[in-house]
C-alpha positions as CSV (number, residue, x, y, z in Angstrom):
1,M,7.2,0.1,-23.0
2,L,8.7,3.5,-23.2
3,Q,8.2,6.1,-20.5
4,I,9.4,9.7,-20.7
5,G,9.4,11.8,-17.6
6,L,9.4,15.6,-17.8
7,L,7.8,16.5,-14.4
8,G,10.9,16.3,-12.3
9,T,14.3,15.2,-13.6
10,L,14.4,14.1,-17.2
11,Q,13.8,10.4,-17.3
12,V,13.7,7.8,-20.0
13,V,12.7,4.3,-19.0
14,H,12.3,1.4,-21.4
15,D,10.9,-1.9,-20.1
16,G,11.8,-0.8,-16.6
17,V,15.4,0.1,-17.4
18,H,16.6,3.7,-17.1
19,V,18.2,4.7,-20.5
20,T,18.2,8.5,-20.0
21,P,21.0,10.1,-22.1
22,S,23.8,11.9,-20.2
23,A,25.1,14.4,-22.8
24,P,23.6,17.8,-22.0
25,K,22.8,18.8,-25.6
26,V,21.3,15.5,-26.4
27,R,19.1,15.8,-23.3
28,Q,18.0,19.3,-24.5
29,V,17.0,17.9,-27.9
30,L,15.0,15.0,-26.3
31,A,13.3,17.4,-23.9
32,L,12.1,19.7,-26.7
33,L,10.9,16.7,-28.8
34,A,9.1,15.2,-25.8
35,L,7.4,18.6,-24.9
36,R,6.1,18.8,-28.5
37,A,5.5,15.0,-28.8
38,N,3.5,13.9,-31.9
39,T,4.1,17.2,-33.7
40,T,7.0,18.1,-36.0
41,V,9.6,20.3,-34.3
42,P,11.2,22.6,-37.0
43,L,14.9,22.6,-37.3
44,H,15.2,26.3,-36.5
45,Q,13.6,25.7,-33.1
46,L,16.0,22.9,-32.3
47,V,18.9,25.1,-33.3
48,E,17.6,28.1,-31.3
49,E,17.1,25.9,-28.2
50,L,20.7,24.5,-28.4
51,W,22.7,27.6,-29.5
52,E,20.2,30.6,-29.2
53,E,21.3,33.4,-31.5
54,R,24.8,32.2,-32.2
55,P,24.7,28.7,-33.8
56,P,27.9,27.3,-35.2
57,S,28.4,26.8,-38.9
58,S,28.2,23.1,-38.3
59,A,24.9,23.3,-36.4
60,S,22.9,21.2,-38.9
61,T,25.5,18.4,-38.9
62,T,25.9,18.5,-35.1
63,L,22.1,18.3,-34.7
64,Q,22.0,15.2,-36.9
65,T,24.6,13.6,-34.6
66,Y,22.4,14.3,-31.6
67,I,19.4,12.8,-33.3
68,Y,21.5,9.7,-34.2
69,Q,22.5,9.3,-30.6
70,L,18.9,9.5,-29.5
71,R,17.8,6.9,-32.1
72,K,20.1,4.4,-30.4
73,L,18.0,4.6,-27.3
74,P,15.6,1.6,-26.9
75,G,12.1,2.6,-28.0
76,L,13.3,5.5,-30.1
77,C,14.4,3.5,-33.2
78,D,12.6,3.8,-36.5
79,P,9.4,1.8,-36.6
80,Q,9.5,-1.8,-37.7
81,P,7.2,-3.3,-40.4
82,P,3.7,-3.9,-39.1
83,G,3.3,-6.9,-37.0
84,P,2.7,-8.1,-33.4
85,A,6.4,-7.3,-32.5
86,A,6.4,-3.9,-34.0
87,D,7.7,-1.1,-31.8
88,T,5.5,2.0,-32.5
89,Q,7.6,4.4,-30.4
90,A,9.9,6.2,-32.8
91,L,12.0,9.3,-33.5
92,L,11.0,10.2,-37.1
93,T,12.6,12.5,-39.7
94,R,10.0,14.8,-41.3
95,P,10.3,17.6,-43.9
96,G,11.9,20.5,-42.1
97,G,12.3,18.9,-38.7
98,Y,11.9,15.9,-36.5
99,R,8.9,14.3,-34.8
100,L,8.8,12.1,-31.6
101,S,5.9,9.8,-32.2
102,V,4.8,8.2,-28.9
103,A,1.6,7.0,-27.3
104,T,0.1,9.6,-25.0
105,D,0.4,7.3,-22.0
106,C,4.2,7.3,-22.4
107,L,4.5,10.9,-21.1
108,D,4.0,11.9,-17.5
109,A,3.1,15.4,-18.6
110,Q,0.2,14.0,-20.7
111,E,-1.0,11.9,-17.7
112,F,-1.0,15.0,-15.6
113,A,-3.0,17.0,-18.1
114,E,-5.6,14.2,-18.5
115,L,-6.1,13.8,-14.8
116,A,-6.4,17.5,-14.3
117,A,-9.0,17.7,-17.1
118,R,-11.0,14.9,-15.5
119,G,-10.8,16.7,-12.1
120,R,-12.1,19.9,-13.6
121,E,-15.0,18.1,-15.3
122,S,-15.9,16.5,-12.0
123,M,-15.9,19.9,-10.3
124,E,-18.1,21.4,-13.0
125,R,-20.8,18.7,-12.4
126,G,-20.6,19.1,-8.6
127,A,-18.7,15.9,-7.8
128,V,-16.3,17.8,-5.5
129,A,-14.8,14.8,-3.6
130,E,-14.2,13.0,-6.9
131,A,-12.6,16.2,-8.3
132,A,-10.3,16.6,-5.2
133,D,-9.1,13.0,-5.6
134,L,-8.4,13.4,-9.3
135,L,-6.6,16.7,-8.9
136,Q,-4.5,15.2,-6.2
137,R,-3.7,12.2,-8.4
138,A,-2.6,14.7,-11.1
139,L,-0.2,16.4,-8.6
140,T,1.3,13.1,-7.4
141,V,2.5,12.5,-11.0
142,W,5.1,15.2,-10.4
143,R,8.5,14.2,-9.0
144,G,9.9,17.7,-8.6
145,P,10.2,20.9,-10.6
146,A,9.9,20.3,-14.4
147,L,13.1,19.3,-16.0
148,S,15.0,20.3,-12.9
149,D,18.3,18.7,-13.9
150,L,18.4,20.3,-17.3
151,A,20.1,23.6,-18.4
152,P,17.4,24.6,-20.8
153,G,17.5,27.0,-23.7
154,P,14.9,29.6,-24.4
155,I,12.2,27.3,-25.8
156,V,12.4,24.4,-23.3
157,G,12.8,27.0,-20.5
158,I,9.5,28.7,-21.4
159,D,7.8,25.3,-21.7
160,A,9.1,24.3,-18.2
161,L,7.7,27.5,-16.7
162,R,4.4,26.8,-18.5
163,L,4.2,23.3,-16.9
164,E,5.1,24.8,-13.4
165,E,2.3,27.3,-13.8
166,Q,-0.1,24.5,-14.7
167,R,1.0,22.6,-11.7
168,Y,0.2,25.6,-9.5
169,E,-3.2,26.1,-11.1
170,V,-4.1,22.4,-10.4
171,L,-2.9,22.8,-6.8
172,E,-5.1,25.8,-6.3
173,E,-8.1,23.9,-7.7
174,R,-7.5,21.0,-5.5
175,L,-7.2,23.3,-2.4
176,N,-10.5,24.9,-3.4
177,A,-12.1,21.5,-3.6
178,D,-10.8,20.5,-0.2
179,L,-12.1,23.7,1.3
180,L,-15.5,23.1,-0.2
181,L,-15.4,19.6,1.4
182,G,-14.7,21.1,4.9
183,R,-11.1,19.8,5.1
184,H,-9.8,23.0,6.5
185,H,-8.3,21.4,9.5
186,R,-6.2,19.1,7.4
187,L,-5.1,21.8,5.0
188,I,-3.6,24.1,7.6
189,S,-0.2,22.4,7.8
190,E,0.1,22.1,4.0
191,L,-0.9,25.7,3.4
192,T,1.4,27.0,6.0
193,A,4.4,25.3,4.3
194,L,3.2,26.4,0.8
195,A,2.8,30.0,2.0
196,A,6.3,30.0,3.5
197,D,7.7,28.7,0.3
198,N,5.7,31.3,-1.8
199,P,5.7,34.4,0.3
200,T,4.1,36.6,-2.4
201,R,1.4,34.1,-3.7
202,E,-1.7,35.9,-2.5
203,G,-4.0,33.0,-3.4
204,L,-2.2,30.6,-1.0
205,H,-2.3,33.1,1.8
206,A,-6.0,33.7,1.3
207,K,-6.7,30.0,1.5
208,L,-4.5,29.7,4.7
209,M,-6.5,32.6,6.2
210,L,-9.8,30.9,5.4
211,S,-8.7,27.5,6.8
212,L,-7.5,29.0,10.0
213,Y,-10.7,31.1,10.4
214,R,-12.9,28.0,9.8
215,A,-10.8,26.1,12.3
216,G,-11.6,28.7,15.0
217,R,-8.2,30.3,14.9
218,R,-9.1,33.8,13.9
219,P,-6.1,35.6,15.5
220,E,-3.8,33.4,13.5
221,A,-5.8,34.1,10.3
222,L,-5.4,37.8,10.9
223,E,-1.7,37.4,11.5
224,V,-1.4,35.8,8.0
225,F,-2.8,38.9,6.5
226,Q,-0.4,41.2,8.4
227,R,2.6,39.0,7.4
228,I,1.9,39.0,3.6
229,R,1.1,42.7,3.7
230,R,4.5,43.4,5.2
231,V,6.2,41.3,2.5
232,L,4.3,42.9,-0.4
233,T,4.8,46.5,0.8
234,R,8.5,46.0,1.7
235,E,9.6,44.0,-1.4
236,L,7.1,45.2,-4.1
237,G,5.6,48.4,-2.8
238,L,2.1,46.9,-3.2
239,E,-0.9,46.5,-1.0
240,P,-2.6,43.1,-0.8
241,C,-5.2,42.3,-3.5
242,S,-8.8,43.1,-3.0
243,E,-9.7,39.5,-2.2
244,L,-7.2,39.4,0.7
245,Q,-8.4,42.8,2.0
246,R,-12.0,41.8,1.8
247,M,-11.3,38.5,3.7
248,H,-9.3,40.5,6.3
249,Q,-12.4,42.7,7.0
250,Q,-14.7,39.7,7.1
251,A,-12.4,37.9,9.6
252,L,-12.3,41.0,11.8
253,A,-16.1,41.3,11.7
254,G,-16.8,37.5,12.2
255,D,-18.7,37.6,8.9
256,P,-20.7,34.3,8.4
257,G,-19.9,34.6,4.8
258,L,-16.6,32.9,5.5
259,D,-18.2,29.9,7.0
260,L,-18.4,26.6,5.1
261,P,-21.3,26.6,2.6
262,G,-23.6,23.7,2.7
263,G,-25.1,21.4,0.1
264,R,-22.5,21.9,-2.6
265,T,-20.8,18.6,-2.8
266,A,-21.7,15.4,-4.6
267,L,-20.2,12.0,-3.9
268,H,-20.6,8.5,-5.2
269,R,-21.1,7.4,-1.6
270,S,-24.1,8.9,0.2
271,P,-22.9,11.4,2.9
272,T,-25.3,9.7,5.2
273,D,-23.4,6.5,4.9
274,G,-20.5,7.9,7.0
275,P,-16.9,6.9,6.5
276,P,-16.3,3.6,4.7
277,V,-16.1,0.5,7.0
278,T,-15.6,-2.9,5.4
279,L,-14.5,-5.0,8.4
280,P,-15.7,-8.5,8.8
281,A,-17.9,-9.2,11.8
282,D,-16.2,-8.8,15.2
283,V,-15.6,-11.8,17.5
284,A,-14.7,-11.9,21.2
285,L,-11.2,-12.9,22.0
286,V,-9.8,-14.7,25.0
287,G,-6.4,-14.1,26.4
288,R,-5.3,-11.4,24.1
289,E,-6.1,-8.2,26.1
290,A,-2.4,-7.3,26.8
291,D,-1.4,-7.6,23.1
292,L,-4.6,-5.7,22.0
293,Q,-3.8,-2.8,24.3
294,H,-0.1,-2.7,23.4
295,V,-0.8,-2.7,19.6
296,G,-3.8,-0.4,20.0
297,R,-1.7,2.3,21.8
298,M,0.9,2.2,19.0
299,L,-1.6,2.5,16.2
300,S,-3.5,5.4,17.9
301,D,-0.3,7.4,18.6
302,T,-0.5,10.4,16.2
303,G,2.9,11.8,17.1
304,G,4.8,10.2,14.3
305,K,5.6,12.1,11.1
306,D,7.3,9.4,8.9
307,G,4.4,7.7,7.2
308,P,1.6,5.4,8.3
309,R,2.1,3.3,11.4
310,C,2.3,-0.3,10.3
311,V,2.1,-3.3,12.6
312,A,2.8,-6.9,11.4
313,V,0.9,-9.6,13.3
314,S,1.8,-13.3,12.8
315,G,1.7,-16.6,14.7
316,P,1.3,-20.4,14.5
317,P,-1.6,-21.9,12.4
318,G,-4.7,-21.2,14.4
319,A,-3.3,-18.5,16.6
320,G,-6.0,-16.1,15.4
321,T,-4.1,-13.4,13.6
322,T,-7.2,-12.5,11.5
323,A,-9.5,-12.4,14.5
324,F,-7.0,-10.3,16.4
325,T,-6.5,-7.7,13.7
326,V,-10.3,-7.4,12.9
327,H,-11.2,-7.2,16.6
328,L,-8.7,-4.5,17.2
329,A,-9.9,-2.5,14.1
330,H,-13.4,-2.6,15.5
331,R,-12.1,-1.2,18.8
332,L,-10.3,1.7,17.1
333,G,-13.2,3.5,15.4
334,D,-12.7,6.7,17.4
335,S,-9.0,6.8,16.4
336,F,-9.7,6.5,12.7
337,P,-12.8,8.5,11.9
338,D,-12.3,8.5,8.1
339,G,-12.6,4.8,7.5
340,R,-11.6,1.3,8.5
341,L,-11.0,-1.0,5.5
342,Y,-10.3,-4.8,5.3
343,V,-8.8,-6.7,2.4
344,S,-7.5,-10.2,2.2
345,L,-4.8,-11.3,-0.3
346,G,-6.0,-14.9,0.1
347,N,-8.7,-16.6,-1.9
348,P,-9.9,-20.2,-2.2
349,A,-9.1,-20.1,-5.9
350,G,-5.6,-18.6,-5.3
351,P,-4.0,-15.4,-4.1
352,L,-5.6,-12.1,-5.3
353,S,-3.5,-9.8,-7.5
354,I,-2.6,-6.4,-6.0
355,D,-4.5,-4.8,-8.9
356,D,-7.7,-6.6,-7.8
357,V,-7.0,-5.7,-4.1
358,L,-6.6,-2.0,-5.1
359,A,-9.8,-2.1,-7.1
360,E,-11.6,-3.5,-4.1
361,L,-10.3,-0.8,-1.8
362,L,-11.2,2.0,-4.3
363,E,-14.7,0.6,-4.7
364,A,-15.1,0.6,-1.0
365,V,-14.2,4.3,-0.8
366,G,-16.7,5.3,-3.5
367,Y,-15.1,4.8,-6.9
368,R,-16.8,2.9,-9.7
369,R,-14.8,0.0,-11.0
370,S,-15.5,1.0,-14.6
371,E,-13.7,4.3,-13.9
372,L,-10.5,2.8,-12.4
373,P,-7.2,3.0,-14.4
374,A,-5.9,-0.2,-15.8
375,H,-2.4,-0.1,-14.3
376,R,-1.5,-1.0,-10.7
377,A,0.7,2.1,-10.2
378,D,-2.2,4.4,-11.2
379,R,-4.6,2.6,-8.9
380,A,-2.0,2.9,-6.1
381,R,-1.7,6.6,-6.7
382,M,-5.4,7.0,-6.6
383,F,-5.8,5.2,-3.3
384,S,-2.9,7.1,-1.9
385,A,-4.5,10.4,-3.0
386,W,-7.8,9.4,-1.4
387,T,-6.1,8.7,2.0
388,A,-4.1,11.9,1.9
389,G,-5.1,14.1,4.9
390,R,-7.4,11.3,6.2
391,R,-7.1,9.1,9.2
392,V,-7.8,5.6,8.0
393,L,-7.1,2.1,9.4
394,L,-6.3,-0.6,6.8
395,V,-6.3,-4.3,7.7
396,I,-4.5,-6.5,5.2
397,D,-4.9,-10.2,5.8
398,D,-3.1,-13.3,4.5
399,V,0.2,-11.6,3.7
400,A,3.2,-13.7,2.7
401,A,5.8,-11.0,1.9
402,T,6.3,-7.3,2.7
403,D,6.4,-6.3,-1.0
404,Q,2.7,-7.3,-1.3
405,I,1.7,-4.3,0.8
406,T,3.9,-1.6,-0.7
407,D,1.2,-0.3,-3.2
408,L,-1.5,-0.5,-0.5
409,L,0.0,1.9,2.1
410,P,-2.0,5.1,2.9
411,A,-0.4,8.4,2.2
412,D,0.7,9.8,5.5
413,A,1.2,9.5,9.3
414,G,-2.5,10.1,10.1
415,S,-3.4,6.5,9.0
416,A,-2.3,3.1,10.1
417,V,-2.0,-0.4,8.8
418,L,-2.5,-3.8,10.5
419,V,-1.0,-6.7,8.6
420,A,-1.9,-10.3,9.4
421,G,0.9,-12.5,8.0
422,Y,1.0,-16.3,7.8
423,R,4.7,-16.1,8.2
424,R,7.1,-13.7,10.0
425,L,7.4,-10.4,8.0
426,Y,10.2,-7.9,8.0
427,G,10.7,-4.5,6.5
428,C,11.3,-0.9,7.4
429,Q,7.5,-0.2,6.9
430,F,6.8,-2.0,10.2
431,K,7.0,0.0,13.4
432,M,6.1,-3.1,15.4
433,R,6.0,-6.9,14.9
434,V,3.9,-9.1,17.1
435,D,3.9,-12.9,17.2
436,L,0.8,-14.2,18.9
437,P,1.7,-17.0,21.3
438,P,-0.5,-19.9,22.3
439,L,-3.0,-19.0,25.0
440,G,-1.6,-21.0,27.8
441,S,-3.5,-23.8,29.6
442,E,-5.8,-21.7,31.7
443,R,-7.0,-19.5,28.9
444,S,-7.3,-22.5,26.6
445,L,-9.5,-24.3,29.1
446,E,-11.6,-21.2,29.6
447,L,-12.1,-20.9,25.8
448,F,-13.0,-24.5,25.3
449,L,-15.4,-24.7,28.3
450,G,-17.1,-21.5,27.1
451,T,-17.6,-22.8,23.6
452,L,-18.5,-26.5,24.2
453,G,-20.2,-26.1,27.5
454,R,-18.8,-26.9,31.0
455,D,-20.9,-30.0,31.7
456,R,-20.1,-31.8,28.5
457,A,-16.4,-30.8,28.5
458,L,-15.8,-31.7,32.2
459,S,-17.5,-35.0,31.8
460,D,-14.5,-36.3,29.9
461,A,-11.6,-34.7,31.8
462,H,-8.9,-37.0,30.3
463,G,-10.1,-36.4,26.8
464,L,-10.3,-32.7,27.4
465,H,-6.7,-32.3,28.5
466,T,-5.5,-34.5,25.6
467,M,-7.4,-32.4,23.2
468,L,-6.0,-29.1,24.6
469,D,-2.5,-30.6,24.4
470,L,-3.0,-31.7,20.8
471,C,-4.4,-28.3,19.8
472,G,-1.3,-26.6,21.4
473,D,-3.4,-24.1,23.3
474,L,-4.3,-22.4,20.0
475,P,-7.8,-20.9,19.7
476,G,-8.4,-21.8,16.0
477,P,-8.0,-25.6,16.3
478,M,-9.9,-25.6,19.7
479,L,-12.9,-23.8,18.2
480,E,-12.9,-26.1,15.2
481,A,-12.8,-29.1,17.6
482,A,-15.7,-27.7,19.5
483,G,-17.5,-27.3,16.1
484,V,-17.0,-31.0,15.3
485,L,-18.4,-32.0,18.7
486,A,-21.4,-29.6,18.2
487,L,-22.2,-31.4,15.0
488,R,-21.8,-34.8,16.7
489,P,-23.3,-34.5,20.1
490,H,-23.1,-38.2,20.7
491,W,-19.3,-38.2,20.6
492,S,-17.1,-37.7,23.6
493,I,-14.0,-35.6,23.4
494,R,-11.9,-38.8,23.6
495,Q,-13.7,-40.2,20.5
496,L,-12.7,-37.0,18.7
497,V,-9.1,-37.4,19.7
498,E,-9.1,-41.0,18.5
499,W,-10.7,-40.0,15.2
500,L,-8.0,-37.4,14.6
501,N,-5.2,-39.9,15.3
502,R,-6.5,-42.7,13.0
503,D,-4.0,-43.8,10.4
504,R,-6.1,-43.3,7.4
505,P,-6.7,-40.5,4.8
506,A,-8.4,-37.6,6.4
507,V,-10.9,-35.5,4.4
508,V,-10.6,-31.9,5.6
509,A,-13.5,-30.2,3.9
510,H,-13.4,-26.4,3.9
511,Q,-17.1,-26.1,4.6
512,R,-17.1,-28.3,7.7
513,P,-15.2,-27.7,11.0
514,H,-11.9,-29.6,11.5
515,P,-9.0,-29.0,13.8
516,F,-6.6,-29.6,11.0
517,H,-7.9,-26.7,8.9
518,N,-5.3,-24.1,9.9
519,V,-2.4,-26.5,9.4
520,V,-3.6,-27.7,6.0
521,R,-4.0,-24.1,4.8
522,R,-0.6,-23.1,6.0
523,C,1.1,-26.2,4.6
524,G,-0.6,-25.6,1.3
525,R,1.2,-22.3,0.9
526,L,4.6,-23.8,1.2
527,E,7.0,-24.4,-1.7
528,P,7.0,-28.1,-2.7
529,R,10.5,-28.7,-1.2
530,L,9.3,-27.4,2.2
531,R,6.1,-29.4,2.1
532,D,7.8,-32.6,1.2
533,A,10.5,-32.1,4.0
534,L,7.8,-31.3,6.6
535,A,5.8,-34.4,5.7
536,K,8.8,-36.6,5.9
537,L,9.8,-35.2,9.3
538,A,6.2,-35.7,10.5
539,W,6.4,-39.4,9.7
540,E,10.0,-40.3,10.5
541,S,10.9,-38.2,13.5
542,T,9.7,-38.9,17.0
543,G,10.9,-36.0,19.1
544,D,13.3,-33.0,19.0
545,L,15.7,-33.0,16.1
546,T,19.2,-31.6,15.8
547,V,20.2,-30.3,12.4
548,E,22.4,-33.4,11.8
549,Q,19.5,-35.8,12.6
550,A,17.1,-33.8,10.3
551,A,19.8,-33.9,7.5
552,S,20.1,-37.7,7.8
553,L,16.3,-38.1,7.5
554,L,16.0,-35.7,4.6
555,G,19.1,-36.8,2.8
556,G,20.7,-33.4,2.6
557,D,23.8,-31.7,4.0
558,A,23.7,-29.9,7.3
559,D,23.9,-26.4,6.1
560,E,21.1,-26.8,3.5
561,T,19.0,-28.6,6.1
562,E,19.5,-25.9,8.7
563,E,18.3,-23.2,6.2
564,L,15.2,-25.4,5.4
565,L,14.4,-25.9,9.0
566,E,14.7,-22.1,9.7
567,E,12.3,-21.4,6.8
568,L,9.7,-23.7,8.4
569,V,10.2,-21.8,11.7
570,E,9.4,-18.6,9.8
571,F,6.0,-20.2,8.9
572,F,5.6,-21.3,12.6
573,L,5.4,-25.0,11.5
574,L,8.4,-25.9,13.6
575,G,9.3,-24.9,17.1
576,V,12.9,-24.1,18.0
577,D,14.9,-24.3,21.3
578,R,18.5,-23.9,22.3
579,A,20.4,-27.1,21.6
580,T,20.8,-29.4,24.5
581,D,21.9,-32.5,22.6
582,P,25.7,-32.8,23.0
583,T,26.1,-34.5,19.6
584,T,25.2,-31.3,17.6
585,A,27.6,-28.6,16.6
586,R,24.6,-26.2,16.0
587,F,23.0,-23.6,18.2
588,F,19.4,-24.9,18.0
589,Q,17.3,-28.0,17.8
590,Y,13.8,-28.2,16.3
591,R,10.5,-29.9,17.1
592,L,7.2,-30.5,15.4
593,P,4.1,-29.3,17.4
594,P,1.8,-32.2,18.1
595,L,-1.0,-30.6,15.9
596,V,1.3,-30.2,12.9
597,R,2.6,-33.8,13.2
598,T,-0.9,-35.3,13.7
599,A,-2.4,-33.3,10.8
600,L,0.4,-34.1,8.4
601,R,0.2,-37.8,9.2
602,A,-3.5,-37.8,8.7
603,I,-3.5,-35.9,5.4
604,Q,-0.3,-37.5,4.0
605,P,-0.9,-41.3,4.7
606,V,1.4,-42.3,1.9
607,R,4.2,-40.0,3.1
608,T,4.1,-37.6,0.1
609,C,2.9,-34.1,0.1
610,V,-0.1,-33.2,-2.1
């Protein structure tokens, strides 16, 4: 697939590889052909672009050389015979000139034009929020000033200026839509920067005045007028335009005509629905208050300026990372008034694609699935555009790797992301990482008594403490154990412990409670080599293991075994301690938690991993 970028530096990308030519004249030819894609560019225009009014006598031959060099670029060769492998992108010779024949979705300038046109159509039919999002998506296609790394001739130079003017027109239209939507508070910082960069653009200063006035900052709005008036009279000898002068008089008089008009927006979501909230049901947590407050303070801190605040939460199987992130999101409604969204990358049928997750998010905020773009990058830009200027909290569950969340991140520092990982996560996106520990014996006892009932639980004190030890003080397995006992009221806790320890195949049905659920789910996400190694350790080890002992059991060398053990630690399926065994030359020794050992022995009775 060929992609040609004009809205920024000149870029040519073929199948993900940058193949942009470096020779200045060749770049000029390509830029002109791309600007006039799918039309024939006459030879005299190419000559004028390259040499203006003084072409050399060899201009025609030299131009053919440049065309030859372009044809060597992947994706610009002559078309192949028809067939499934044919490459339809081509640089073609035509009578009197050359033609760059490409699909419209190959050009970022075309993508910008199409999104802008859709935004204008939405504005015309009154769908202002939809228009604002589409226009912002059009603006995000730009990477910088058009053809900013080119020394253009007269034709490309004019076309680049034309594109820049179109960009400014779309920016003005998007600002108008945002003002209609009452987003004046969010626009002030953006407009202040734009006005400073464009000191004579009267339209931008008018919008800044209006935003400040509607935000209750009338003195600052009046100062904007005085500032641009000084610039215009000093540099151009002009008075401000009639629009600015009229707005100045209205601001002085407190004219209600400057107030936000009502009843002029149309959204796919009903305005009475309020901001989108797609969180699962809240659940009460035991023993997590300190962590909840710590993470909550970090997420609510609006002082940062370097992107959304991201927190990664992970822990052992059954530590309750999903419940923790969902409960915290329910708590933080006041801090994120524009929406709280939940998505899970996990699915009983297999992990969801990021394309599907983005579609789910965009549907939640009001888009119709039939209107969504096909490509992930376009959906990511659409979601980023929707979050721009909003304060949104996004909860992403069942994450295995940091790169899964890259396309899901909101646009700016007003929003935040809570990531629940089933292994430890790393990356510069995360401002904080939290590992949820076991609850501890007192909190575990409190949770189990509150769930099962004090009388029944305390009637079997020995079985109770054995069960808590087996569950490792983790809330998930304990709640599942209480669920089994609720279904079998004639069982004692000791009978449940004995049932779990039987040496026979255990059926862990997803639709019924079972203390092994969390371990089975976590083990099922491991690579086969890790699953097999863990199952073997569960059967053949009895206590803490040094690297050398594990290598002997697994039949590998010490270095490879140490890396394998550390990967299992990342999944919280092995515990780790400082080495105390004098026979090891390594720093650490490893242990299987009782729940992991028992679960693997129950579900792997023939000592192989399924």
